C-alpha positions as CSV (number, residue, x, y, z in Angstrom):
1,M,0.0,0.0,0.0
2,T,1.3,3.4,-0.9
3,K,2.3,5.5,2.1
4,R,0.8,9.0,2.3
5,T,-1.1,11.2,4.8
6,R,-4.8,10.5,5.3
7,A,-5.9,13.8,3.7
8,T,-4.4,15.7,0.9
9,E,-4.9,19.3,-0.3
10,S,-7.0,18.1,-3.2
11,E,-9.2,15.9,-1.0
12,P,-9.8,17.5,2.4
13,V,-11.5,15.0,4.7
14,P,-12.5,16.6,7.9
15,P,-12.9,14.1,10.8
16,Q,-16.6,13.0,11.3
17,D,-16.2,11.2,14.7
18,A,-13.7,10.4,17.4
19,A,-12.3,7.4,15.6
20,E,-11.7,9.4,12.4
21,A,-10.2,12.3,14.5
22,T,-7.8,9.9,16.0
23,E,-6.9,8.5,12.6
24,A,-6.4,11.9,11.0
25,A,-4.1,12.9,13.9
26,T,-2.0,9.7,13.6
27,P,0.5,9.8,10.7
28,P,1.5,6.6,9.0
29,V,4.4,4.8,10.6
30,P,7.4,5.0,8.3
31,E,8.6,1.5,7.3
32,P,11.7,2.1,5.2
33,D,13.0,-1.4,5.8
34,R,9.8,-3.4,5.0
35,E,11.0,-4.4,1.5
36,L,14.2,-5.9,3.0
37,L,12.3,-8.4,5.3
38,P,11.3,-11.9,4.3
39,L,7.5,-11.4,4.4
40,S,7.6,-8.2,2.3
41,G,4.6,-8.1,0.0
42,V,2.4,-10.3,2.2
43,R,-0.8,-8.7,3.5
44,V,-2.4,-10.3,6.5
45,I,-6.0,-9.7,7.7
46,D,-6.3,-10.3,11.4
47,V,-10.0,-10.4,12.3
48,G,-9.8,-12.3,15.6
49,N,-10.1,-11.2,19.2
50,F,-7.7,-11.6,22.1
51,L,-4.6,-13.6,21.6
52,A,-4.9,-17.1,20.1
53,G,-4.5,-16.5,16.3
54,P,-3.9,-12.7,16.4
55,Y,-0.5,-13.4,18.0
56,A,0.5,-15.3,14.8
57,A,-0.3,-12.1,12.9
58,S,2.0,-10.1,15.2
59,I,4.8,-12.5,14.5
60,L,4.3,-12.2,10.7
61,G,4.2,-8.4,11.1
62,E,7.6,-8.4,12.8
63,F,9.1,-9.9,9.7
64,G,7.7,-7.6,7.1
65,A,4.0,-8.6,6.5
66,E,1.5,-5.8,6.4
67,V,-1.1,-6.7,9.1
68,L,-4.6,-5.1,8.9
69,K,-6.4,-5.6,12.2
70,V,-10.1,-5.6,11.4
71,E,-12.2,-4.6,14.4
72,H,-15.8,-3.6,15.2
73,P,-16.2,0.1,14.8
74,I,-17.6,0.7,18.3
75,A,-15.3,-1.1,20.8
76,G,-12.7,-3.0,18.8
77,D,-10.9,-6.1,20.1
78,P,-11.7,-6.7,23.8
79,M,-8.0,-7.3,24.3
80,R,-7.7,-3.5,24.2
81,R,-9.2,-3.5,27.7
82,F,-7.7,-6.7,29.0
83,G,-5.0,-6.6,31.7
84,T,-3.3,-3.5,33.0
85,P,-4.8,-0.2,31.7
86,T,-2.7,2.7,30.5
87,K,-3.4,6.4,29.9
88,R,-4.5,5.5,26.4
89,H,-8.2,4.8,26.9
90,D,-8.2,2.1,24.2
91,A,-4.9,0.4,25.0
92,S,-4.0,-1.9,27.9
93,L,-0.4,-3.1,28.2
94,V,-1.4,-6.4,26.7
95,W,-2.8,-4.7,23.7
96,L,0.2,-2.4,23.2
97,S,2.5,-5.4,23.3
98,E,0.6,-8.0,21.4
99,G,-1.1,-5.7,18.9
100,R,2.3,-4.6,17.7
101,N,3.1,-3.9,14.0
102,K,-0.6,-3.8,13.1
103,K,-2.9,-1.2,11.5
104,S,-6.5,-1.0,12.8
105,V,-9.3,-1.0,10.2
106,T,-12.9,-0.8,11.5
107,I,-15.6,-2.8,9.7
108,D,-18.9,-4.2,11.1
109,L,-19.1,-7.7,9.8
110,R,-22.6,-8.1,11.0
111,Q,-23.9,-5.7,8.3
112,P,-24.1,-6.8,4.6
113,E,-22.1,-3.8,3.4
114,G,-19.5,-4.6,5.9
115,V,-19.3,-8.2,4.6
116,N,-18.9,-6.8,1.0
117,L,-16.1,-4.5,2.1
118,F,-14.4,-7.3,3.9
119,L,-14.5,-9.6,0.8
120,K,-12.9,-6.8,-1.2
121,L,-10.2,-6.6,1.4
122,V,-9.7,-10.4,1.2
123,A,-9.3,-10.1,-2.6
124,H,-6.2,-7.8,-2.0
125,S,-4.6,-10.0,0.7
126,Q,-2.8,-13.2,1.0
127,V,-3.6,-14.4,4.6
128,L,-6.7,-14.3,6.8
129,I,-6.6,-15.1,10.5
130,E,-9.7,-15.7,12.6
131,N,-10.4,-17.2,16.0
132,F,-14.2,-17.1,16.4
133,R,-16.2,-20.1,17.6
134,P,-16.6,-22.5,14.6
135,G,-19.5,-21.5,12.4
136,T,-19.5,-17.8,13.3
137,M,-17.8,-16.7,10.1
138,E,-20.2,-18.9,8.1
139,E,-23.2,-17.2,9.9
140,W,-21.9,-13.8,8.6
141,G,-21.6,-15.0,5.1
142,L,-17.8,-15.3,5.3
143,G,-17.3,-19.0,5.2
144,W,-14.4,-20.6,3.3
145,K,-16.6,-21.0,0.2
146,Q,-17.2,-17.2,0.0
147,L,-13.7,-16.3,0.9
148,Q,-12.1,-18.7,-1.6
149,A,-14.4,-17.3,-4.3
150,A,-13.0,-13.8,-3.5
151,N,-9.4,-15.0,-3.5
152,P,-8.6,-18.6,-4.6
153,R,-5.0,-18.2,-3.3
154,L,-6.1,-17.2,0.2
155,V,-4.4,-18.8,3.2
156,M,-6.8,-18.9,6.1
157,L,-5.8,-19.7,9.7
158,R,-8.6,-20.8,12.0
159,V,-7.8,-21.1,15.7
160,S,-10.4,-22.3,18.1
161,G,-10.6,-24.0,21.4
162,Y,-11.4,-27.5,20.0
163,G,-10.9,-27.2,16.3
164,Q,-13.3,-26.9,13.3
165,T,-14.4,-30.6,13.6
166,G,-15.3,-33.0,16.3
167,P,-18.1,-33.3,18.9
168,Y,-16.8,-30.3,21.0
169,R,-16.2,-27.9,18.1
170,R,-18.8,-25.4,19.2
171,R,-17.6,-25.2,22.8
172,S,-16.0,-21.9,23.9
173,G,-12.2,-22.2,24.2
174,F,-9.7,-20.3,26.2
175,A,-6.1,-21.0,27.1
176,H,-7.0,-22.0,30.7
177,I,-9.5,-24.5,29.5
178,A,-7.0,-25.8,26.9
179,H,-4.4,-26.3,29.5
180,A,-6.8,-28.5,31.5
181,F,-8.3,-30.4,28.5
182,G,-4.9,-30.9,26.8
183,G,-3.3,-32.5,29.9
184,L,-0.9,-29.8,31.0
185,S,-2.7,-28.6,34.1
186,Y,-3.0,-32.1,35.5
187,L,0.8,-32.2,35.7
188,A,1.2,-28.7,37.4
189,G,1.5,-28.6,41.2
190,F,2.6,-30.8,44.0
191,P,1.7,-34.5,44.6
192,G,-1.8,-34.9,46.0
193,E,-2.6,-31.2,45.9
194,T,-4.9,-29.1,43.7
195,P,-3.5,-28.8,40.1
196,V,-2.4,-25.2,39.6
197,L,-2.4,-22.8,36.6
198,P,0.8,-23.6,34.6
199,G,2.5,-20.2,34.9
200,N,-0.7,-18.2,35.1
201,V,-0.2,-17.0,31.6
202,P,-2.1,-18.0,28.4
203,L,0.5,-20.5,27.1
204,G,-2.0,-22.2,24.9
205,D,-2.9,-19.0,23.1
206,Y,0.8,-18.4,22.4
207,M,1.5,-22.0,21.4
208,S,-1.5,-22.3,19.1
209,S,-0.5,-19.1,17.4
210,L,3.1,-20.4,16.9
211,Y,1.7,-23.5,15.2
212,G,-0.6,-21.2,13.2
213,A,2.3,-19.1,12.0
214,I,4.2,-22.3,10.9
215,G,1.0,-23.4,9.1
216,I,0.8,-20.1,7.3
217,M,4.4,-20.3,6.1
218,L,3.8,-23.8,4.7
219,A,0.5,-22.8,3.1
220,L,2.0,-19.7,1.5
221,R,4.8,-21.9,0.0
222,H,2.1,-24.2,-1.4
223,A,0.2,-21.3,-2.9
224,E,3.4,-20.0,-4.5
225,R,3.8,-23.3,-6.3
226,T,0.2,-24.2,-7.2
227,G,-1.8,-21.0,-6.9
228,E,-4.1,-22.8,-4.5
229,G,-5.0,-21.5,-1.0
230,Q,-6.1,-23.6,1.9
231,V,-7.4,-23.6,5.5
232,I,-5.2,-24.2,8.5
233,D,-7.2,-25.6,11.5
234,V,-5.5,-25.3,14.9
235,A,-7.2,-26.2,18.2
236,I,-5.7,-24.6,21.2
237,Y,-5.8,-27.8,23.3
238,E,-3.9,-29.6,20.5
239,A,-1.0,-27.1,20.7
240,V,-0.9,-27.8,24.4
241,F,-1.1,-31.6,24.1
242,R,1.7,-31.6,21.5
243,Q,4.2,-30.3,24.1
244,L,3.8,-33.3,26.5
245,D,6.8,-35.3,25.4
246,E,6.4,-39.1,26.1
247,I,3.2,-38.9,28.1
248,A,1.0,-40.5,25.4
249,G,3.5,-43.3,24.6
250,A,4.0,-44.2,28.2
251,Y,0.3,-44.6,28.8
252,A,-0.3,-46.5,25.6
253,L,2.5,-49.0,26.2
254,Y,2.6,-49.3,30.0
255,G,-0.6,-47.7,31.3
256,K,1.5,-45.1,33.1
257,I,-0.3,-42.0,34.2
258,R,2.2,-39.2,35.0
259,E,1.3,-37.3,38.1
260,R,2.2,-34.0,39.6
261,E,5.7,-33.8,40.9
262,G,6.1,-30.3,42.1
263,A,9.4,-28.7,41.2
264,G,11.1,-32.0,40.4
265,S,11.1,-34.4,37.5
266,F,10.4,-38.2,37.3
267,V,13.3,-38.7,34.9
268,A,16.2,-37.1,36.8
269,V,17.5,-36.2,40.3
270,P,18.5,-33.6,41.3
271,H,16.3,-31.6,38.9
272,G,14.3,-28.8,40.4
273,H,14.2,-25.5,42.3
274,F,16.3,-24.8,45.4
275,R,16.2,-21.8,47.9
276,T,19.5,-20.1,48.6
277,S,20.6,-18.5,51.9
278,D,19.7,-15.0,50.7
279,D,16.1,-16.2,50.1
280,K,16.4,-16.4,46.3
281,W,15.9,-19.4,44.1
282,I,18.0,-21.3,41.5
283,A,17.2,-24.1,39.1
284,I,19.5,-27.1,38.8
285,A,19.1,-29.8,36.1
286,C,21.2,-32.9,36.4
287,T,19.9,-35.2,33.7
288,T,22.9,-37.4,33.3
289,D,25.5,-39.1,35.5
290,K,28.2,-36.8,34.2
291,M,26.2,-33.7,35.2
292,F,25.7,-35.1,38.7
293,E,29.5,-35.8,38.9
294,R,30.1,-32.1,38.1
295,L,27.6,-31.1,40.8
296,A,29.3,-33.3,43.3
297,E,32.6,-31.5,42.5
298,A,31.0,-28.1,42.9
299,M,29.7,-29.2,46.3
300,E,33.2,-30.4,47.2
301,R,31.7,-33.9,47.8
302,P,33.0,-36.0,44.9
303,E,32.2,-39.2,46.7
304,L,28.5,-38.6,46.1
305,A,29.1,-39.5,42.5
306,S,30.7,-42.8,43.2
307,S,29.1,-46.1,42.1
308,G,28.6,-47.0,45.7
309,L,26.4,-44.0,46.4
310,Y,24.6,-41.9,43.8
311,G,26.8,-42.0,40.7
312,E,24.2,-43.9,38.6
313,Q,20.8,-42.4,37.6
314,R,18.8,-45.4,38.8
315,K,20.3,-45.1,42.2
316,R,19.6,-41.4,42.5
317,L,16.0,-42.0,41.4
318,A,15.6,-44.7,44.0
319,A,17.0,-42.3,46.7
320,R,15.3,-39.2,45.3
321,D,14.4,-37.7,48.7
322,Q,17.9,-38.2,50.2
323,V,19.7,-36.8,47.1
324,N,17.3,-33.8,47.0
325,Q,17.9,-33.1,50.7
326,I,21.6,-33.1,50.3
327,V,21.3,-30.5,47.5
328,I,18.7,-28.5,49.5
329,E,21.1,-28.2,52.4
330,W,24.1,-27.3,50.3
331,V,22.2,-24.6,48.3
332,G,20.6,-23.3,51.5
333,S,24.1,-22.7,53.0
334,L,25.1,-20.3,50.2
335,T,23.9,-17.1,48.5
336,R,22.6,-17.3,45.0
337,A,25.7,-15.7,43.6
338,E,27.9,-18.3,45.4
339,V,25.8,-21.2,44.1
340,L,25.9,-19.9,40.6
341,E,29.7,-19.2,40.7
342,R,30.5,-22.8,41.9
343,C,28.1,-24.5,39.6
344,L,29.1,-22.5,36.5
345,A,32.8,-23.1,37.3
346,N,32.1,-26.9,37.1
347,E,29.8,-26.7,34.1
348,V,26.7,-27.7,36.1
349,P,23.4,-26.7,34.3
350,V,22.1,-24.0,36.6
351,G,20.2,-20.8,36.3
352,K,18.5,-18.1,38.3
353,L,14.8,-18.5,38.9
354,N,14.0,-14.9,37.8
355,S,11.2,-12.6,38.7
356,I,10.5,-9.9,36.2
357,A,12.6,-7.5,38.4
358,D,15.5,-9.9,38.0
359,I,15.0,-10.0,34.2
360,F,15.1,-6.2,33.9
361,E,18.5,-6.2,35.6
362,D,20.0,-9.2,33.9
363,E,22.9,-8.4,31.5
364,H,22.1,-11.3,29.2
365,F,18.5,-10.2,28.6
366,L,19.8,-6.7,27.8
367,A,22.6,-8.0,25.5
368,R,20.1,-10.1,23.5
369,G,17.6,-7.3,23.1
370,N,14.9,-9.3,24.8
371,L,13.5,-6.1,26.3
372,A,12.4,-3.7,23.5
373,R,11.7,-0.1,24.5
374,V,9.3,1.5,22.1
375,P,8.2,5.1,22.3
376,E,4.4,5.6,22.4
377,E,2.7,8.9,22.1
378,G,1.2,10.0,25.5
379,L,2.9,7.1,27.4
380,G,6.6,7.7,26.8
381,E,8.7,4.6,26.5
382,V,6.9,1.3,26.8
383,T,8.9,-1.9,27.4
384,V,7.7,-5.1,25.6
385,P,9.3,-8.5,24.8
386,G,11.7,-8.3,21.9
387,V,11.4,-10.1,18.5
388,V,12.0,-13.8,18.4
389,P,13.7,-15.5,16.5
390,T,16.8,-13.6,15.6
391,L,17.7,-13.8,11.9
392,S,21.2,-12.9,11.0
393,E,20.4,-11.2,7.6
394,T,16.8,-10.0,7.9
395,P,16.1,-9.5,11.6
396,G,12.5,-8.6,12.6
397,R,11.5,-5.3,14.0
398,I,8.8,-3.5,15.9
399,T,7.4,-0.5,14.0
400,N,4.6,0.3,16.3
401,L,2.7,-0.9,19.4
402,G,-1.0,-1.8,19.4
403,P,-2.6,0.9,17.2
404,P,-5.5,3.2,18.1
405,L,-8.9,1.9,17.1
406,G,-9.5,2.6,13.4
407,N,-6.2,4.4,12.8
408,A,-5.8,3.0,9.3
409,T,-9.5,2.8,8.2
410,Y,-9.4,5.8,5.8
411,E,-6.0,4.8,4.4
412,V,-7.2,1.3,3.6
413,M,-10.6,2.3,2.2
414,R,-9.3,5.1,0.1
415,E,-6.0,3.8,-1.1
416,L,-6.3,0.0,-1.2
417,L,-10.0,-0.3,-2.1
418,G,-10.4,2.9,-4.0
419,I,-13.5,4.1,-2.2
420,S,-14.3,7.8,-2.5
421,A,-14.1,10.2,0.4
422,D,-17.8,10.9,0.2
423,E,-18.6,7.2,0.3
424,I,-16.2,6.7,3.3
425,K,-18.1,9.5,5.1
426,R,-21.4,7.7,4.5
427,L,-20.0,4.4,5.7
428,R,-18.8,6.1,8.9
429,Q,-22.1,7.8,9.5
430,Q,-23.9,4.5,9.2
431,K,-21.4,2.9,11.5
432,I,-20.4,0.2,8.9
433,I,-16.8,1.3,9.3
C-alpha cells in the first residue's frame, strides 16, 4: 500500500467522529526497511479477538508482513481493555505489546455492506486469521466458500478451542481450558494437591499461534507453487497436548499416568528449584551421570558421584528424597551468587529463577535485546518483549505498538479499495466502518 497522509490538499476529509479524528491525527508509521524483510509483499488480515491466532499475525508483522487488524467500529478487540490499563483509553499493556506492528481497520461484519467491504479486502490480501467459535464466520456469510471465491490463493488460519471438527467444536475455548483439557494442568503442582495454573499466563494461546504461524508459512509456500489457497485448522488444546513429550506413549505401552511432581522431574535427580541462603531461588538440572558428577565436584563432595552412592541415575532416582535433601542443604548454605559461581565453574546446568525484576537487571536479557523499549505517544517509552527468532540477515522489528482503534481505516478504504471520500463519510455515518 502506498504511504501517504490521510488527507491531501486536493481531497480534504474533515474528521466526522472520534475514531476518524484519532486516525487523522495519527500519521502513517514509516517503514523504510519493510522491503528488506522476508515477508515483504504479504498482506495479512487479522479479524480475531484476544490472543490465540492474532499473535500469529503479530509474528508475521515483525518480519515484514502488512497486518490489517479488522475490528468492530464501536469497541474493537476486547483485548484493548484486558490486563493493566494505560493512559490511552483504548490500550491496555497487553494490547500495546501483542497488537504490535498492526494497523487498525474498523468494519462491522454483521452488516451486509461490511461483509462486502471485507470480501474486497480479502481479494487484496494473502492471509486471513480468525479465531471465532466455529460456524461464526459462516453465519456472517464469510465461510471458506465465499472467501475462496473472492481469492482462490487465500491462506486462512482458523484457531479455536477444540478445532473446526469433532463433537466439541462449538464449545468456547480459552487457554486456561485448553491447559486443562490438553493434559498440562494435571501435571502442574505438588503431589496430592490441587492442580495449579501452569505459569498463570495464556501459554495455549501463544503456542497455538506459533503453530498457526508455521502453518501459514507452509501454506504460502504451497500457494506459490500451485496458486491454491487452503485452510489451517489449529485447536488450542492440540497445541498444548503436542508439548507433553512421552506422556502418550508411556500410557499406551505401559498404562503409566504421569502425576504432579512439584518442582522435580520423574526422569532425573536432582532436577528442580532450590532456595539459597539470601532467600532467592535457583534451578538445577542434572539429567545425566556426568552432570551429577560435576555437581558433586561443585559441592566439594565428589564421593556422592561414586558407584557405591549416587553415581548412577537409577540409584539417584531410588533415593530421590535423600539426594534432594543433600542439595537443598548445600544450596541453602550459600547465597545465590555463590551457588551460581560454583556450579558454573564446574559446568553444572544452573540458572537463576528470575522474577520480572531480575529479568530487567540481567545483563544477558539486555545484551540479547529481549527487552524492547518502544516510544508511544502519550505514554513515553513502553517496554515489551523483543522479537523472536533472531535472523542474521533479515532481523525482525517493531514499528509500532498496538494501534489506536481505526487508525488506518481511511487509508485502507481510500488507497487500497479505491472508495471515494464521500462514500467513506457515508459508511462512517452508518457505522459500517
